[in-house]
C-alpha positions as semicolon CSV with decimal commas, in nm:
position;residue;x (nm);y (nm);z (nm)
1;X;17,190;10,263;0,725
2;X;17,213;9,888;0,826
3;X;16,923;9,911;1,041
4;X;16,708;10,091;0,775
5;X;16,800;9,832;0,507
6;X;16,699;9,548;0,757
7;X;16,365;9,712;0,856
8;X;16,274;9,744;0,483
9;X;16,375;9,389;0,411
10;X;16,145;9,258;0,685
11;X;15,856;9,478;0,591
12;X;15,890;9,355;0,214
13;X;15,891;8,997;0,347
14;X;15,585;9,045;0,562
15;X;15,398;9,215;0,291
16;X;15,485;8,924;0,038
17;X;15,367;8,683;0,322
18;X;15,020;8,852;0,346
19;X;14,982;8,876;-0,022
20;X;15,051;8,491;-0,034
21;X;14,827;8,407;0,249
22;X;14,546;8,623;0,101
23;X;14,592;8,454;-0,247
24;X;14,598;8,097;-0,081
25;X;14,263;8,204;0,106
26;X;14,100;8,307;-0,208
27;X;14,177;7,974;-0,365
28;X;14,054;7,780;-0,066
29;X;13,722;7,967;-0,077
30;X;13,668;7,911;-0,431
31;X;13,731;7,539;-0,357
32;X;13,470;7,539;-0,091
33;X;13,210;7,720;-0,327
34;X;13,287;7,462;-0,592
35;X;13,258;7,198;-0,328
36;X;12,915;7,311;-0,214
37;X;12,784;7,353;-0,565
38;X;12,912;7,014;-0,651
39;X;12,715;6,865;-0,337
40;X;12,382;7,018;-0,422
41;X;12,135;6,746;-0,513
42;X;11,986;6,760;-0,848
43;X;11,607;6,770;-0,862
44;X;11,342;6,789;-1,141
45;X;11,089;7,076;-1,098
46;X;10,793;7,215;-1,274
47;X;10,571;7,508;-1,252
48;X;10,249;7,558;-1,077
49;X;10,009;7,651;-1,355
50;X;9,683;7,826;-1,353
51;X;9,393;7,707;-1,571
52;X;9,033;7,618;-1,613
53;X;8,983;7,243;-1,585
54;X;8,678;7,036;-1,627
55;X;8,599;6,778;-1,358
56;X;8,499;6,434;-1,498
57;X;8,311;6,186;-1,301
58;X;8,264;5,819;-1,407
59;X;8,046;5,548;-1,312
60;X;8,048;5,164;-1,418
61;X;7,727;5,011;-1,467
62;X;7,522;4,794;-1,693
63;X;7,283;4,836;-1,990
64;X;6,903;4,719;-1,960
65;X;6,612;4,733;-2,181
66;X;6,367;5,021;-2,135
67;X;6,125;4,740;-2,113
68;X;6,230;4,367;-2,054
69;X;5,931;4,171;-2,128
70;X;5,937;3,808;-2,020
71;X;5,720;3,612;-2,266
72;X;5,545;3,339;-2,049
73;X;5,302;3,053;-2,132
74;X;4,962;3,119;-1,965
75;X;4,831;2,771;-2,070
76;X;4,980;2,443;-2,085
77;X;5,031;2,251;-2,409
78;X;5,268;2,124;-2,668
79;X;5,448;2,395;-2,857
80;X;5,372;2,386;-3,225
81;X;5,590;2,648;-3,376
82;X;5,825;2,937;-3,322
83;X;5,728;3,214;-3,555
84;X;6,023;3,474;-3,513
85;X;6,394;3,465;-3,584
86;X;6,587;3,452;-3,270
87;X;6,777;3,801;-3,194
88;X;6,559;3,978;-3,447
89;X;6,359;4,294;-3,409
90;X;5,978;4,229;-3,350
91;X;5,681;4,467;-3,336
92;X;5,388;4,472;-3,087
93;X;5,143;4,224;-3,195
94;X;5,375;3,979;-3,399
95;X;5,323;3,620;-3,350
96;X;5,610;3,452;-3,152
97;X;5,477;3,113;-3,057
98;X;5,204;2,873;-3,126
99;X;5,089;2,617;-2,869
100;X;4,826;2,321;-2,963
101;X;4,504;2,481;-2,932
102;X;4,285;2,170;-2,994
103;X;4,186;2,111;-2,634
104;X;4,113;2,464;-2,595
105;X;3,898;2,487;-2,899
106;X;3,690;2,188;-2,762
107;X;3,647;2,345;-2,438
108;X;3,541;2,681;-2,612
109;X;3,295;2,505;-2,814
110;X;3,149;2,318;-2,480
111;X;3,128;2,652;-2,317
112;X;2,924;2,806;-2,631
113;X;2,668;2,506;-2,565
114;X;2,653;2,566;-2,207
115;X;2,569;2,932;-2,267
116;X;2,300;2,839;-2,535
117;X;2,134;2,593;-2,279
118;X;2,132;2,851;-2,007
119;X;1,992;3,121;-2,248
120;X;1,708;2,870;-2,342
121;X;1,616;2,787;-1,987
122;X;1,613;3,169;-1,911
123;X;1,396;3,257;-2,203
124;X;1,153;2,985;-2,090
125;X;1,125;3,104;-1,733
126;X;1,073;3,468;-1,861
127;X;0,788;3,339;-2,049
128;X;0,649;3,173;-1,739
129;X;0,670;3,473;-1,544
130;X;0,507;3,685;-1,799
131;X;0,209;3,421;-1,821
132;X;0,150;3,375;-1,452
133;X;0,171;3,751;-1,352
134;X;-0,179;3,844;-1,493
135;X;-0,333;3,492;-1,385
136;X;-0,228;3,551;-1,042
137;X;-0,415;3,877;-1,030
138;X;-0,712;3,707;-1,151
139;X;-0,680;3,420;-0,907
140;X;-0,638;3,168;-1,211
141;X;-0,302;3,046;-1,039
142;X;-0,182;3,060;-0,688
143;X;0,067;3,324;-0,558
144;X;0,321;3,025;-0,484
145;X;0,335;2,928;-0,854
146;X;0,402;3,286;-0,937
147;X;0,667;3,285;-0,694
148;X;0,824;2,968;-0,796
149;X;0,825;3,105;-1,152
150;X;0,979;3,430;-1,059
151;X;1,252;3,228;-0,852
152;X;1,317;2,984;-1,146
153;X;1,354;3,285;-1,376
154;X;1,615;3,437;-1,157
155;X;1,813;3,120;-1,122
156;X;1,838;3,085;-1,509
157;X;1,939;3,439;-1,520
158;X;2,236;3,366;-1,292
159;X;2,316;3,056;-1,503
160;X;2,337;3,273;-1,812
161;X;2,587;3,514;-1,651
162;X;2,796;3,216;-1,527
163;X;2,785;3,053;-1,861
164;X;2,905;3,369;-2,012
165;X;3,197;3,390;-1,769
166;X;3,292;3,030;-1,838
167;X;3,273;3,099;-2,224
168;X;3,500;3,416;-2,181
169;X;3,746;3,189;-1,972
170;X;3,754;2,927;-2,247
171;X;3,808;3,204;-2,516
172;X;4,113;3,360;-2,323
173;X;4,262;3,003;-2,292
174;X;4,220;2,955;-2,675
175;X;4,350;3,296;-2,755
176;X;4,646;3,243;-2,526
177;X;4,766;2,946;-2,744
178;X;4,870;3,213;-2,967
179;X;5,161;3,411;-2,810
180;X;5,256;3,751;-2,929
181;X;5,496;4,028;-2,846
182;X;5,367;4,283;-2,628
183;X;5,601;4,563;-2,719
184;X;5,842;4,664;-2,994
185;X;6,187;4,537;-2,939
186;X;6,459;4,262;-2,981
187;X;6,346;3,910;-2,914
188;X;6,593;3,690;-2,733
189;X;6,687;3,335;-2,798
190;X;6,384;3,071;-2,725
191;X;6,391;2,869;-2,425
192;X;6,175;2,585;-2,557
193;X;6,187;2,381;-2,860
194;X;5,911;2,276;-3,094
195;X;5,731;1,965;-2,943
196;X;5,808;2,045;-2,587
197;X;5,534;2,028;-2,343
198;X;5,500;2,375;-2,214
199;X;5,371;2,422;-1,862
200;X;5,175;2,738;-1,756
201;X;5,408;3,021;-1,652
202;X;5,705;2,892;-1,836
203;X;5,939;3,150;-1,964
204;X;5,971;3,119;-2,357
205;X;6,166;3,399;-2,433
206;X;6,248;3,794;-2,353
207;X;6,168;4,088;-2,571
208;X;6,365;4,397;-2,474
209;X;6,281;4,738;-2,602
210;X;6,620;4,884;-2,637
211;X;6,550;5,226;-2,823
212;X;6,635;5,411;-2,597
213;X;6,827;5,187;-2,398
214;X;6,856;5,215;-2,013
215;X;7,187;5,240;-1,850
216;X;7,210;5,210;-1,458
217;X;7,521;5,308;-1,272
218;X;7,581;5,378;-0,916
219;X;7,739;5,715;-0,765
220;X;7,856;5,774;-0,416
221;X;7,605;5,925;-0,157
222;X;7,851;6,209;-0,114
223;X;7,837;6,288;-0,496
224;X;7,453;6,261;-0,502
225;X;7,407;6,520;-0,230
226;X;7,662;6,755;-0,393
227;X;7,449;6,753;-0,726
228;X;7,097;6,648;-0,609
229;X;6,954;6,985;-0,698
230;X;7,069;6,942;-1,055
231;X;6,958;6,587;-1,070
232;X;6,614;6,669;-0,938
233;X;6,579;6,926;-1,210
234;X;6,676;6,700;-1,487
235;X;6,416;6,446;-1,333
236;X;6,126;6,707;-1,310
237;X;6,181;6,822;-1,665
238;X;6,390;6,578;-1,865
239;X;6,326;6,771;-2,207
240;X;6,434;7,110;-2,069
241;X;6,763;7,252;-2,229
242;X;6,957;7,357;-1,931
243;X;7,289;7,499;-1,961
244;X;7,453;7,321;-1,679
245;X;7,264;7,007;-1,729
246;X;7,537;6,734;-1,769
247;X;7,535;6,537;-2,097
248;X;7,631;6,167;-2,034
249;X;7,887;5,991;-2,249
250;X;7,894;5,614;-2,271
251;X;8,238;5,420;-2,289
252;X;8,197;5,072;-2,443
253;X;8,388;4,762;-2,340
254;X;8,636;4,801;-2,619
255;X;8,716;5,162;-2,492
256;X;8,526;5,337;-2,778
257;X;8,285;5,622;-2,707
258;X;7,940;5,569;-2,806
259;X;7,831;5,847;-3,060
260;X;7,497;5,947;-2,895
261;X;7,468;6,129;-2,567
262;X;7,259;6,026;-2,265
263;X;7,035;6,188;-2,002
264;X;6,980;6,140;-1,659
265;X;6,625;5,994;-1,604
266;X;6,584;5,942;-1,224
267;X;6,768;5,836;-0,881
268;X;6,677;5,513;-0,727
269;X;6,435;5,552;-0,415
270;X;6,713;5,447;-0,173
271;X;7,078;5,452;-0,096
272;X;7,258;5,098;-0,078
273;X;7,345;5,105;0,304
274;X;7,630;4,843;0,242
275;X;7,799;5,019;-0,040
276;X;7,713;5,387;0,021
277;X;7,599;5,441;-0,334
278;X;7,255;5,536;-0,522
279;X;7,176;5,401;-0,845
280;X;7,115;5,651;-1,129
281;X;6,903;5,556;-1,432
282;X;6,984;5,725;-1,751
283;X;6,880;5,652;-2,119
284;X;7,077;5,676;-2,454
285;X;6,939;5,668;-2,797
286;X;6,999;5,338;-2,964
287;X;6,846;5,374;-3,319
288;X;7,045;5,080;-3,466
289;X;6,991;4,848;-3,169
290;X;7,373;4,811;-3,140
291;X;7,347;4,822;-2,757
292;X;7,196;4,534;-2,589
293;X;7,088;4,459;-2,221
294;X;7,354;4,332;-2,011
295;X;7,646;4,508;-2,161
296;X;7,918;4,677;-1,958
297;X;7,876;5,053;-1,959
298;X;8,114;5,320;-1,809
299;X;7,924;5,642;-1,804
300;X;8,118;5,960;-1,792
301;X;8,009;6,356;-1,735
302;X;8,149;6,675;-1,694
303;X;8,004;6,761;-1,367
304;X;8,176;7,110;-1,329
305;X;8,446;7,340;-1,431
306;X;8,696;7,470;-1,195
307;X;8,800;7,819;-1,287
308;X;9,160;7,958;-1,241
309;X;9,268;7,613;-1,079
310;X;9,632;7,559;-0,959
311;X;9,760;7,243;-1,092
312;X;10,078;7,028;-0,994
313;X;10,156;6,672;-1,070
314;X;10,010;6,418;-0,834
315;X;10,378;6,290;-0,783
316;X;10,478;6,630;-0,635
317;X;10,228;6,598;-0,355
318;X;10,345;6,399;-0,051
319;X;10,089;6,271;0,211
320;X;10,187;6,224;0,573
321;X;9,942;6,114;0,820
322;X;9,659;6,295;0,662
323;X;9,850;6,608;0,582
324;X;9,982;6,711;0,237
325;X;10,322;6,868;0,146
326;X;10,481;7,010;-0,165
327;X;10,859;7,092;-0,181
328;X;10,908;7,426;-0,347
329;X;11,239;7,566;-0,486
330;X;11,270;7,920;-0,399
331;X;11,481;8,194;-0,554
332;X;11,793;8,129;-0,397
333;X;11,751;7,727;-0,481
334;X;11,663;7,654;-0,135
335;X;11,393;7,416;-0,049
336;X;11,072;7,523;0,118
337;X;10,847;7,247;0,227
338;X;10,482;7,378;0,221
339;X;10,179;7,228;0,348
340;X;9,896;7,246;0,090
341;X;9,523;7,162;0,050
342;X;9,457;6,948;-0,238
343;X;9,125;6,933;-0,420
344;X;9,027;6,682;-0,694
345;X;9,257;6,468;-0,896
346;X;9,239;6,532;-1,271
347;X;9,423;6,273;-1,471
348;X;9,790;6,282;-1,372
349;X;9,753;6,618;-1,205
350;X;9,624;6,757;-0,885
351;X;9,423;7,079;-0,812
352;X;9,567;7,259;-0,509
353;X;9,318;7,482;-0,339
354;X;9,551;7,648;-0,096
355;X;9,947;7,671;-0,012
356;X;10,086;7,752;-0,348
357;X;10,106;8,033;-0,585
358;X;10,092;8,054;-0,967
359;X;10,471;8,018;-1,098
360;X;10,604;7,836;-0,803
361;X;10,877;7,580;-0,879
362;X;10,787;7,253;-0,712
363;X;10,979;6,932;-0,695
364;X;10,841;6,631;-0,881
365;X;11,150;6,398;-0,883
366;X;11,425;6,358;-0,619
367;X;11,185;6,415;-0,321
368;X;11,369;6,169;-0,126
369;X;11,694;6,406;-0,138
370;X;11,545;6,719;-0,020
371;X;11,451;6,868;0,295
372;X;11,356;7,224;0,405
373;X;11,635;7,467;0,381
374;X;11,901;7,279;0,183
375;X;12,029;7,421;-0,156
376;X;11,953;7,202;-0,456
377;X;12,031;7,221;-0,827
378;X;11,693;7,241;-1,005
379;X;11,640;7,098;-1,363
380;X;11,305;7,139;-1,562
381;X;11,100;6,824;-1,579
382;X;10,961;6,734;-1,942
383;X;10,613;6,845;-2,011
384;X;10,340;6,658;-1,831
385;X;10,099;6,468;-2,057
386;X;9,752;6,640;-2,131
387;X;9,489;6,613;-1,886
388;X;9,282;6,308;-1,971
389;X;8,900;6,235;-1,915
390;X;8,886;6,044;-1,590
391;X;8,700;6,032;-1,263
392;X;8,774;6,331;-1,026
393;X;8,862;6,203;-0,686
394;X;8,904;6,414;-0,388
395;X;9,159;6,335;-0,126
396;X;8,886;6,290;0,143
397;X;8,721;6,014;-0,068
398;X;9,053;5,862;-0,140
399;X;9,115;5,833;0,222
400;X;8,764;5,680;0,264
401;X;8,639;5,939;0,493
């Protein structure tokens, strides 16, 4: 009986020890899980979304008059008057300047006298020829006398033509003392004062036709080639209502959007080899003459719409030696670093054309803490700001390739 009691005692002690050990092991295991959970880095994540997005292109240029007519003096003389209000709208044919015309009036009168003298001499030789022709046939005058009369008549005829040309030139010079606007437009500040001696070819002012107003802006050679066909269609038929024809917006220097839409008119004849750009000419209605030549002009257009595009914040995309990567949090909170192919940038977001799926959770904050395979503690990031209208730039153009 003593042996049986002792064996039973030892069995009980052993069982108690096993239970104690198992309990201690369970507690240690829980501590390790809590330690692992506590060591998981916290990251901010957002979901890959799919939506249709417009691709907006912008170009910075300047305004210019549809016609910028330099008003030049064609004759020399003293400026007698300025007959327009500087900066005002003038019509074609309106008087702008008056130059002292008295010397040109005298020259015009002199040329009139020269023409009258030449015409009188011409009439006399005409009479001589008419008289001598029948007399020469009768032998009353010699053939030489008739020939001299004919020759003198032709010379006087030429003198009449020369006198008429000189009179016309004198009349032009006289008319040019009155300087008028050749076009409807806004007349600029005068470059001369009353009483100044104006030399021939002096620029007195400029009249700009500003409705519509011309806006010139450069685009890259790559973008031109991408949309050359659409641009050529717009040039060939500028009045056609094409559904995919881009309407142009104009952003002014104060950031406001000009209320009237513009249209592409034509591209320049050549590409700037130094800048790799081509200048596009466009026209905007300007009924109130608010826009003036030389203004800052940012032109914006929706060049295409990307359907079902996958979007992630730009800060979620990491660039490394020409390749692009995104850290994705998978179902078990493990990080998977994926290579992606980005497209255009739209505002603060980036279109991803390959490497991600809708609904993927991508890391946007805490990227420096993660690497492939580690467990993280993901937290949702606050909502991204709405897509803003800005220039769409592809990764290749950003890298300068």
